[in-house]
Kinemage of the C-alpha trace (Angstrom):
@kinemage 1
@onewidth
@group {chain A} dominant
@subgroup {mainchain}
@vectorlist {calphas} color= white
{ca met a 1} P 7.676 37.594 -22.824
{ca ile a 2} L 9.314 34.414 -21.582
{ca ser a 3} L 7.880 31.220 -22.968
{ca thr a 4} L 8.119 27.872 -21.276
{ca pro a 5} L 7.841 24.509 -22.953
{ca ala a 6} L 4.342 23.045 -22.875
{ca arg a 7} L 3.884 19.988 -20.702
{ca thr a 8} L 1.399 17.297 -21.412
{ca ala a 9} L 1.492 15.867 -17.877
{ca lys a 10} L 2.520 17.277 -14.524
{ca pro a 11} L 5.711 15.770 -13.139
{ca asp a 12} L 5.485 13.576 -10.078
{ca ile a 13} L 6.787 16.124 -7.563
{ca thr a 14} L 6.540 16.746 -3.852
{ca val a 15} L 7.037 20.044 -2.042
{ca asn a 16} L 8.400 19.786 1.497
{ca pro a 17} L 9.109 22.575 3.963
{ca tyr a 18} L 12.773 22.899 4.989
{ca leu a 19} L 13.142 24.763 8.278
{ca phe a 20} L 16.399 26.225 9.618
{ca phe a 21} L 16.564 26.627 13.399
{ca gly a 22} L 19.828 28.569 13.748
{ca gly a 23} L 21.340 26.200 16.306
{ca arg a 24} L 18.153 25.017 18.087
{ca cys a 25} L 17.232 22.153 15.761
{ca glu a 26} L 17.693 19.372 18.322
{ca glu a 27} L 15.362 21.240 20.690
{ca ala a 28} L 12.842 21.764 17.865
{ca ile a 29} L 12.920 18.072 16.944
{ca glu a 30} L 12.162 17.059 20.530
{ca phe a 31} L 9.370 19.660 20.722
{ca tyr a 32} L 7.704 18.424 17.513
{ca lys a 33} L 8.065 14.791 18.623
{ca lys a 34} L 6.133 15.660 21.777
{ca ala a 35} L 3.648 18.143 20.271
{ca leu a 36} L 2.890 16.395 16.970
{ca gly a 37} L 4.147 12.841 17.319
{ca ala a 38} L 6.884 13.582 14.764
{ca lys a 39} L 9.237 10.740 13.943
{ca val a 40} L 12.844 11.226 12.894
{ca gly a 41} L 13.505 9.362 9.663
{ca leu a 42} L 17.123 10.463 9.238
{ca leu a 43} L 19.459 12.725 11.176
{ca met a 44} L 22.919 13.766 10.033
{ca arg a 45} L 25.266 15.957 12.038
{ca phe a 46} L 27.769 18.401 10.581
{ca lys a 47} L 30.670 16.264 11.818
{ca glu a 48} L 29.427 13.462 9.530
{ca gly a 49} L 29.742 15.586 6.387
{ca pro a 50} L 32.533 14.869 3.907
{ca asp a 51} L 33.637 18.524 3.632
{ca gln a 52} L 34.346 19.906 7.088
{ca ser a 53} L 35.219 23.305 5.604
{ca met a 54} L 31.443 23.789 5.221
{ca thr a 55} L 30.830 23.208 8.953
{ca pro a 56} L 30.154 26.358 10.988
{ca pro a 57} L 32.757 26.795 13.772
{ca gly a 58} L 31.949 24.631 16.801
{ca ala a 59} L 28.924 23.053 15.095
{ca gly a 60} L 30.132 19.480 14.652
{ca asp a 61} L 27.378 18.047 16.849
{ca lys a 62} L 24.649 20.301 15.423
{ca val a 63} L 22.040 18.995 12.968
{ca met a 64} L 23.101 19.414 9.345
{ca his a 65} L 19.986 17.678 7.986
{ca ala a 66} L 17.080 15.742 9.454
{ca arg a 67} L 13.874 14.313 8.080
{ca leu a 68} L 10.787 14.669 10.274
{ca glu a 69} L 7.716 12.628 9.497
{ca ile a 70} L 4.592 14.347 10.825
{ca gly a 71} L 1.514 12.334 9.953
{ca asn a 72} L 1.540 12.010 6.154
{ca thr a 73} L 3.937 14.928 5.718
{ca val a 74} L 7.712 15.155 5.600
{ca ala a 75} L 9.503 18.275 6.799
{ca phe a 76} L 13.244 18.727 6.610
{ca val a 77} L 15.044 20.563 9.402
{ca ser a 78} L 18.552 21.823 10.089
{ca asp a 79} L 20.587 24.071 12.333
{ca gly a 80} L 21.613 25.954 9.181
{ca gln a 81} L 24.602 28.158 9.865
{ca cys a 82} L 24.014 27.984 13.657
{ca glu a 83} L 23.794 31.771 13.811
{ca gly a 84} L 21.502 31.727 16.851
{ca lys a 85} L 18.469 33.298 15.198
{ca thr a 86} L 15.587 32.144 13.055
{ca asp a 87} L 13.505 33.965 10.470
{ca phe a 88} L 10.310 32.196 9.508
{ca gly a 89} L 8.462 35.151 7.959
{ca gly a 90} L 6.121 35.004 5.018
{ca phe a 91} L 4.494 31.596 5.448
{ca ser a 92} L 2.535 29.357 7.811
{ca leu a 93} L 2.401 25.609 8.125
{ca ser a 94} L -1.197 24.409 8.129
{ca ile a 95} L -2.378 21.304 9.956
{ca asn a 96} L -5.667 19.691 8.978
{ca ala a 97} L -6.877 18.055 12.176
{ca pro a 98} L -9.405 15.223 11.759
{ca thr a 99} L -11.594 16.291 14.719
{ca glu a 100} L -12.209 19.321 16.904
{ca ala a 101} L -10.696 17.479 19.877
{ca asp a 102} L -7.556 16.764 17.824
{ca ala a 103} L -7.389 20.428 16.812
{ca asp a 104} L -7.656 21.488 20.472
{ca ser a 105} L -4.871 19.117 21.500
{ca ile a 106} L -2.534 20.052 18.622
{ca phe a 107} L -3.124 23.786 19.087
{ca ala a 108} L -2.436 23.579 22.816
{ca ala a 109} L 0.758 21.573 22.293
{ca leu a 110} L 2.148 23.849 19.562
{ca ser a 111} L 1.313 27.059 21.413
{ca glu a 112} L 3.186 25.968 24.566
{ca gly a 113} L 5.891 28.605 24.974
{ca gly a 114} L 4.703 30.355 21.813
{ca lys a 115} L 2.230 33.096 20.951
{ca val a 116} L -1.416 32.672 19.963
{ca glu a 117} L -2.232 34.928 17.017
{ca met a 118} L -5.884 33.880 16.669
{ca pro a 119} L -7.447 31.656 19.323
{ca leu a 120} L -8.833 28.346 18.157
{ca ser a 121} L -12.558 28.861 17.554
{ca lys a 122} L -15.473 28.289 15.196
{ca thr a 123} L -15.353 30.367 12.021
{ca phe a 124} L -17.591 30.731 9.001
{ca phe a 125} L -15.346 28.290 7.084
{ca ser a 126} L -14.442 25.798 9.809
{ca pro a 127} L -15.795 24.334 13.033
{ca arg a 128} L -12.281 24.853 14.490
{ca phe a 129} L -9.552 27.207 13.258
{ca gly a 130} L -6.727 29.085 14.940
{ca met a 131} L -3.298 30.557 14.276
{ca leu a 132} L -0.193 30.630 16.423
{ca glu a 133} L 3.541 31.103 16.393
{ca asp a 134} L 5.404 28.339 18.207
{ca arg a 135} L 8.366 28.881 20.546
{ca phe a 136} L 10.753 28.812 17.580
{ca gly a 137} L 8.869 31.442 15.593
{ca val a 138} L 7.265 29.021 13.119
{ca ala a 139} L 3.731 30.150 12.185
{ca trp a 140} L 1.034 27.461 12.276
{ca met a 141} L -2.623 27.317 11.311
{ca val a 142} L -4.712 24.510 12.778
{ca ile a 143} L -7.987 23.736 11.041
{ca val a 144} L -10.749 21.163 10.968
{ca glu a 145} L -12.123 21.219 7.450
{ca arg a 146} L -15.820 21.840 7.235
{ca ser a 147} L -17.695 18.839 5.932
{ca val a 148} L -19.603 19.368 2.719
């Protein structure tokens, strides 16, 4: 059995998604700016890095690291190794929309060019919930939390 040291208080930590778009990061950034009102807080290209030996061939102008601010959330994005493919399996990003109209608008914008997995509708746990995969293969859940 592995023991871990006991903690008296939880550290002040934040967990942020970091998405790798395989060479389509610039396109993804523009899509999320339009669909979600994302704002770019920082964008660094591979050619700006101090160690060019780490830059994939021909990727100088590709996105090495960018910070996207989406509402109260920060997501980090990159072109990764610019291999031309993405693999976003095993998780979904969930958006809590404040109103049903907001959920409708967000769902429609994110699903443009993507695939609806579960249409946005009323469920037993929410007045509005749906699931989709956007054009980049990122899975999203859009929900309006049921009021208590």
